[in-house]
C-alpha positions as CSV (number, residue, x, y, z in Angstrom):
1,X,39.0,1.2,-10.8
2,X,41.0,4.3,-11.2
3,X,38.9,7.5,-10.2
4,X,37.8,8.9,-13.9
5,X,36.8,5.2,-14.6
6,X,34.6,5.5,-11.6
7,X,32.9,8.5,-12.3
8,X,33.0,7.4,-15.8
9,X,30.8,4.0,-15.1
10,X,28.7,5.9,-12.9
11,X,27.5,8.4,-15.8
12,X,26.8,5.4,-18.1
13,X,25.4,2.9,-16.0
14,X,22.0,2.1,-16.7
15,X,19.1,3.9,-15.6
16,X,17.2,0.8,-14.0
17,X,14.5,1.9,-11.6
18,X,12.7,-1.5,-9.4
19,X,10.1,-1.6,-6.6
20,X,10.4,-0.4,-3.8
21,X,11.9,-3.4,-1.2
22,X,11.3,-3.0,2.1
23,X,14.6,-3.8,3.1
24,X,16.2,-0.6,2.1
25,X,16.1,1.4,5.7
26,X,17.8,-1.6,6.9
27,X,20.2,-1.6,4.3
28,X,20.4,2.3,5.1
29,X,21.0,1.6,8.9
30,X,23.4,-0.8,8.6
31,X,25.6,1.7,6.5
32,X,24.7,4.7,8.8
33,X,26.3,2.6,11.6
34,X,29.3,1.9,9.7
35,X,29.8,5.2,9.0
36,X,29.3,6.3,12.7
37,X,32.0,3.7,13.9
38,X,34.7,5.2,11.1
39,X,33.9,8.6,12.1
40,X,32.4,9.0,15.5
41,X,32.6,12.7,15.9
42,X,32.8,14.1,12.3
43,X,29.2,13.4,11.2
44,X,27.0,15.3,13.3
45,X,24.0,13.2,11.6
46,X,23.3,10.9,9.0
47,X,19.7,10.7,7.7
48,X,18.4,8.3,4.7
49,X,17.4,10.2,2.0
50,X,16.5,10.0,-1.9
51,X,13.6,7.7,-3.5
52,X,14.9,4.7,-1.3
53,X,13.5,6.0,2.2
54,X,10.3,7.0,0.3
55,X,7.7,3.8,1.5
56,X,6.4,2.6,-1.6
57,X,8.7,4.8,-4.4
58,X,10.6,2.9,-7.1
59,X,13.9,3.5,-7.2
60,X,17.6,3.0,-8.5
61,X,18.5,0.4,-5.6
62,X,21.2,2.9,-4.6
63,X,20.8,4.2,-0.6
64,X,21.4,7.8,-0.5
65,X,22.9,8.7,3.0
66,X,22.9,12.4,4.0
67,X,25.5,13.0,6.1
68,X,25.8,16.7,7.6
69,X,29.2,18.0,9.1
70,X,29.9,21.5,10.4
71,X,32.1,22.5,7.4
72,X,32.9,22.2,4.0
73,X,36.3,22.3,5.4
74,X,35.5,19.3,7.6
75,X,34.2,16.8,4.5
76,X,36.9,17.4,2.2
77,X,39.1,16.4,5.4
78,X,37.2,13.3,5.8
79,X,38.0,12.3,1.5
80,X,41.0,10.2,2.8
81,X,39.4,7.8,5.5
82,X,36.5,7.2,3.6
83,X,38.1,6.6,0.1
84,X,40.2,3.6,2.7
85,X,36.6,2.2,3.3
86,X,35.4,1.2,0.5
87,X,34.2,4.6,-0.8
88,X,34.7,5.8,-4.5
89,X,34.7,9.4,-5.7
90,X,36.0,11.8,-8.0
91,X,37.6,15.2,-7.0
92,X,37.5,16.8,-10.4
93,X,33.6,16.1,-10.1
94,X,33.7,17.0,-6.4
95,X,35.7,20.3,-7.3
96,X,32.7,21.5,-9.3
97,X,30.1,20.8,-6.1
98,X,29.9,23.8,-4.1
99,X,27.9,22.9,-1.1
100,X,28.6,19.3,-0.6
101,X,30.6,16.2,-1.3
102,X,29.4,12.8,-3.1
103,X,31.2,9.5,-2.5
104,X,29.9,5.9,-4.3
105,X,30.4,2.6,-2.9
106,X,30.1,-0.8,-5.6
107,X,29.4,-4.2,-4.5
108,X,29.4,-6.6,-7.0
109,X,30.6,-4.4,-9.9
110,X,27.5,-2.1,-9.3
111,X,26.6,1.2,-7.0
112,X,25.7,0.5,-3.6
113,X,25.5,3.5,-1.7
114,X,25.8,7.0,-2.6
115,X,27.1,9.3,0.5
116,X,26.8,13.1,0.0
117,X,28.1,15.2,2.8
118,X,27.0,18.7,3.1
119,X,27.3,21.3,6.2
120,X,24.3,20.0,9.1
121,X,21.9,22.2,8.9
122,X,22.6,24.3,6.2
123,X,20.7,24.9,2.5
124,X,21.6,21.9,1.2
125,X,20.7,19.5,4.1
126,X,17.5,21.5,4.7
127,X,16.4,21.3,1.4
128,X,17.1,17.3,0.4
129,X,15.3,16.6,3.5
130,X,12.1,18.5,2.8
131,X,12.0,16.9,-0.7
132,X,12.4,13.5,1.2
133,X,9.7,14.8,4.0
134,X,7.0,15.9,1.9
135,X,7.1,13.0,-0.7
136,X,6.5,10.8,2.5
137,X,3.4,13.0,4.1
138,X,1.7,13.7,0.5
139,X,0.8,10.6,-1.4
140,X,-0.3,12.3,-4.3
141,X,3.1,14.2,-4.4
142,X,4.8,10.7,-4.3
143,X,3.0,9.7,-6.8
144,X,3.4,12.2,-9.5
145,X,7.4,11.7,-8.7
146,X,7.0,7.9,-9.2
147,X,5.8,8.4,-12.3
148,X,8.0,10.9,-13.7
149,X,10.7,9.2,-12.6
150,X,9.3,5.6,-14.6
151,X,8.9,8.7,-17.8
152,X,12.6,10.2,-17.4
153,X,14.4,6.2,-17.5
154,X,12.2,5.2,-20.5
155,X,13.4,8.3,-22.2
156,X,17.3,8.9,-20.4
157,X,18.1,4.5,-19.7
158,X,22.0,4.9,-20.3
159,X,22.9,8.8,-19.2
160,X,22.0,8.8,-15.5
161,X,23.0,13.0,-15.2
162,X,20.9,13.4,-17.7
163,X,17.6,11.6,-16.3
164,X,19.0,13.5,-12.9
165,X,18.8,16.8,-14.4
166,X,15.5,16.3,-16.0
167,X,14.2,14.9,-12.5
168,X,15.2,18.4,-11.3
169,X,12.6,21.2,-12.3
170,X,10.0,18.7,-10.1
171,X,12.3,19.0,-7.2
172,X,12.5,22.4,-7.1
173,X,9.3,23.2,-7.6
174,X,8.3,21.2,-4.1
175,X,11.2,22.7,-2.6
176,X,11.7,25.8,-3.7
177,X,14.2,27.7,-1.5
178,X,13.5,25.8,1.3
């Protein structure tokens, strides 16, 4: 699959939420261990985040990993190794991202993992983990987010980018400028 085909397929992939799966944490741990073996000194930490990291949260069944590195230059230096280890990405899309790099892993024609590489301890690192942590500790907030996700999945069933953009106001209201 070419880079542009991969990105095009990802953008137009159906937004299909499934009930929380208790296997998601172990799927994260397996991929985390694989990445740490692959790049033992480059990742300062790898965290599970996103909806699959929130017990009880419906989600697209894609494990989100947040990998912290020393700098974006380090992130950029990892692209070839990650591509050779089963991830795909879009150089064009990543060129639009100032504070992270994004990769996808596929199996049986569907995405299974998203890898977000950011500066360890930086704004993006703190913001994403703060959102995860707030949803883990506040059941009412998690319930509101789950309801919103279901509504937005119904509205944007075949446009993942629109679905993601539509959730951003809620996310920002929770994390502020973290």
